[in-house]
C-alpha positions in Angstrom: -152.9 -101.0 49.8 -151.1 -99.9 46.7 -148.8 -102.1 44.5 -145.8 -100.2 45.8 -146.7 -100.9 49.4 -147.0 -104.7 48.6 -143.6 -104.6 46.9 -142.0 -102.9 49.9 -143.5 -105.5 52.3 -142.2 -108.4 50.1 -138.7 -106.8 50.0 -138.7 -106.3 53.7 -139.6 -109.9 54.4 -136.9 -111.2 52.0 -134.3 -108.9 53.6 -135.3 -110.0 57.1 -135.1 -113.7 56.2 -131.6 -113.2 54.7 -130.4 -111.4 57.8 -131.7 -114.2 60.1 -130.1 -116.9 57.9 -126.8 -115.0 58.1 -127.0 -114.7 61.9 -127.8 -118.4 62.3 -124.9 -119.4 60.0 -122.5 -117.2 61.9 -123.6 -118.7 65.2 -123.1 -122.2 63.9 -119.6 -121.4 62.7 -118.8 -119.9 66.1 -120.1 -122.9 68.0 -118.2 -125.3 65.7 -115.0 -123.4 66.1 -115.3 -123.5 69.9 -115.9 -127.2 69.8 -112.9 -127.8 67.6 -110.7 -125.6 69.8 -111.7 -127.6 72.9 -110.5 -130.8 71.2 -107.1 -129.6 70.1 -105.4 -131.0 73.2 -106.3 -134.7 73.6 -105.1 -134.6 77.2 -107.9 -132.2 78.2 -110.7 -134.7 78.2 -113.0 -135.9 80.9 -111.3 -136.0 84.2 -108.4 -133.9 83.1 -106.5 -132.3 86.0 -104.8 -129.0 85.0 -102.7 -129.3 88.2 -101.0 -132.4 86.9 -97.4 -131.9 85.7 -96.7 -131.6 82.0 -94.6 -134.6 80.9 -92.9 -132.5 78.3 -91.7 -129.6 80.4 -88.0 -128.9 80.6 -85.4 -126.4 81.7 -86.1 -124.8 85.0 -89.6 -126.3 85.5 -90.0 -128.2 88.8 -91.4 -131.5 87.4 -88.8 -132.7 85.0 -87.9 -136.3 85.1 -84.2 -135.8 86.0 -85.0 -133.8 89.2 -87.5 -136.4 90.6 -85.4 -139.5 89.6 -83.7 -140.0 92.9 -86.9 -139.5 94.9 -88.7 -142.1 92.7 -85.7 -144.5 93.1 -86.1 -144.1 96.9 -89.7 -145.1 96.7 -88.9 -148.1 94.6 -86.2 -149.1 97.1 -88.9 -149.1 99.8 -91.1 -151.2 97.6 -88.2 -153.6 96.9 -87.7 -154.0 100.7 -91.4 -154.5 101.2 -91.4 -157.3 98.7 -88.6 -159.0 100.7 -90.6 -158.6 103.9 -93.7 -160.0 102.1 -91.8 -163.0 100.8 -90.5 -163.7 104.3 -94.0 -163.9 105.6 -95.8 -165.6 102.7 -93.1 -167.5 101.0 -94.0 -165.7 97.8 -93.9 -162.2 96.4 -96.8 -159.8 96.5 -98.8 -160.0 93.3 -100.3 -156.5 93.6 -99.1 -153.1 94.7 -102.0 -152.7 97.2 -100.5 -155.5 99.4 -97.2 -153.6 99.5 -98.8 -150.3 100.3 -100.7 -152.0 103.1 -97.4 -153.5 104.4 -95.7 -150.1 104.3 -98.6 -148.2 105.7 -98.0 -145.7 102.9 -99.3 -145.1 99.4 -96.2 -144.3 97.4 -96.5 -142.4 94.1 -94.1 -141.3 91.4 -93.0 -137.8 92.5 -93.1 -136.7 88.9 -96.7 -137.5 87.8 -98.2 -138.7 91.2 -99.2 -142.0 89.7 -99.3 -145.3 91.6 -96.6 -147.9 91.1 -97.6 -151.4 89.9 -96.4 -154.9 90.2 -96.0 -155.6 86.5 -94.7 -159.1 86.9 -94.7 -161.6 89.8 -93.4 -165.1 89.7 -92.4 -167.8 92.2 -88.9 -166.3 92.6 -89.0 -163.0 90.8 -90.9 -159.7 90.5 -90.7 -156.4 88.6 -92.0 -153.1 89.8 -91.5 -150.3 87.3 -92.2 -146.7 87.7 -95.3 -145.7 85.6 -92.8 -143.5 83.7 -90.2 -146.2 83.0 -87.6 -146.1 81.4 -87.3 -142.3 82.2 -87.6 -143.4 85.8 -86.3 -146.6 87.3 -87.8 -150.0 88.1 -86.9 -152.6 90.8 -86.7 -156.3 91.0 -84.4 -159.2 92.1 -80.9 -158.4 90.7 -81.8 -154.9 89.9 -81.8 -152.6 92.9 -83.0 -149.0 91.9 -80.0 -146.6 91.7 -80.3 -143.6 94.0 -77.2 -141.7 92.9 -77.1 -138.5 94.9 -80.0 -139.0 97.2 -78.3 -141.4 99.6 -75.1 -139.5 99.6 -76.8 -136.1 100.4 -78.9 -137.6 103.2 -75.9 -139.3 104.7 -74.1 -136.0 104.7 -77.0 -134.2 106.3 -77.0 -136.9 109.1 -73.3 -136.2 109.6 -74.0 -132.4 109.8 -76.8 -133.0 112.3 -74.4 -135.1 114.4 -71.9 -132.2 114.3 -74.6 -129.8 115.4 -75.4 -132.0 118.4 -71.7 -132.1 119.4 -71.4 -128.4 118.9 -74.4 -127.8 121.1 -72.8 -130.0 123.8 -69.7 -127.8 123.8 -71.1 -124.3 123.3 -74.7 -124.7 124.5 -76.0 -123.4 121.2 -76.1 -124.6 117.6 -73.6 -123.3 115.1 -73.1 -122.3 111.5 -71.2 -124.5 109.1 -68.1 -122.4 109.4 -68.3 -122.4 113.2 -68.5 -126.2 113.2 -65.5 -126.5 110.8 -63.5 -124.1 113.0 -64.4 -126.3 116.0 -63.0 -129.3 114.2 -66.4 -130.9 113.7 -66.6 -132.7 110.4 -65.3 -132.0 106.9 -66.6 -129.4 104.5 -69.5 -130.9 102.5 -71.8 -129.7 99.7 -74.9 -131.3 98.1 -73.7 -133.9 95.6 -76.7 -133.1 93.4 -76.1 -129.4 92.8 -72.7 -128.6 94.4 -74.2 -125.8 96.6 -73.5 -125.3 100.3 -76.0 -126.7 102.8 -78.4 -124.1 104.3 -78.4 -123.8 108.1 -81.0 -121.5 109.7 -80.3 -120.9 113.4 -82.9 -119.8 115.9 -83.1 -119.7 119.7 -82.0 -123.2 120.8 -83.1 -124.6 117.4 -81.7 -125.1 113.9 -83.0 -126.1 110.5 -80.7 -127.8 107.9 -81.9 -127.8 104.3 -80.6 -129.4 101.2 -79.7 -126.6 98.8 -81.1 -128.2 95.6 -82.7 -125.3 93.7 -85.3 -127.6 92.1 -88.2 -129.4 93.9 -88.1 -131.9 95.4 -84.8 -131.4 97.2 -83.1 -134.3 99.1 -84.8 -133.3 102.4 -84.2 -131.3 105.5 -83.3 -131.7 109.2 -85.1 -129.8 112.0 -83.5 -130.2 115.5 -82.3 -133.6 114.6 -85.6 -134.8 113.1 -85.2 -136.0 109.5 -87.8 -135.1 106.9 -87.5 -138.5 105.1 -88.2 -140.6 108.2 
């Protein structure tokens, strides 16, 4: 082999080594970048559920705290009542939420984030059950009954409309629209106190469905042929 051939072989080896080192360096940079990109959101760690609501959403999103406040307050009212029942049976308040869930036969969760409630404090004559998202959502304890603002009012009105439907059916052998019931002298004109919209009545053959018109989820409930969604 000539000297020129040896030189060419050496240059080829040097060039190939440089190319391989460049490829390895580029691969390392790509992998490192991917790792860093995967760590930019601290919420997306092990066990992260992408279906869970974003605590920072606002506007027209369906999981904002304001929309779910009343439903959460309703859950806390049930837990408040369960504590009173527990006290009547055991002469003390329940020290843990599991005891209240067992008493209710239901596992209540915050409608915003789907987290369990907890008994944060329990004494001989007092207790405190906050929502996991307190103070954006309410809490409950002796002397502080959770406010329910529009929820109670809306459901009370839907009960009245359901009663009007029953009376309308008794007179006309069918269910009626809101205007037909008003024309028949059955009940005052009512709208949802949460959004101000008219209640939605869908009529079928010998059946009806009454819906709260709240445009966000969850609404205040519905009534189907006299059956209430919240009971």
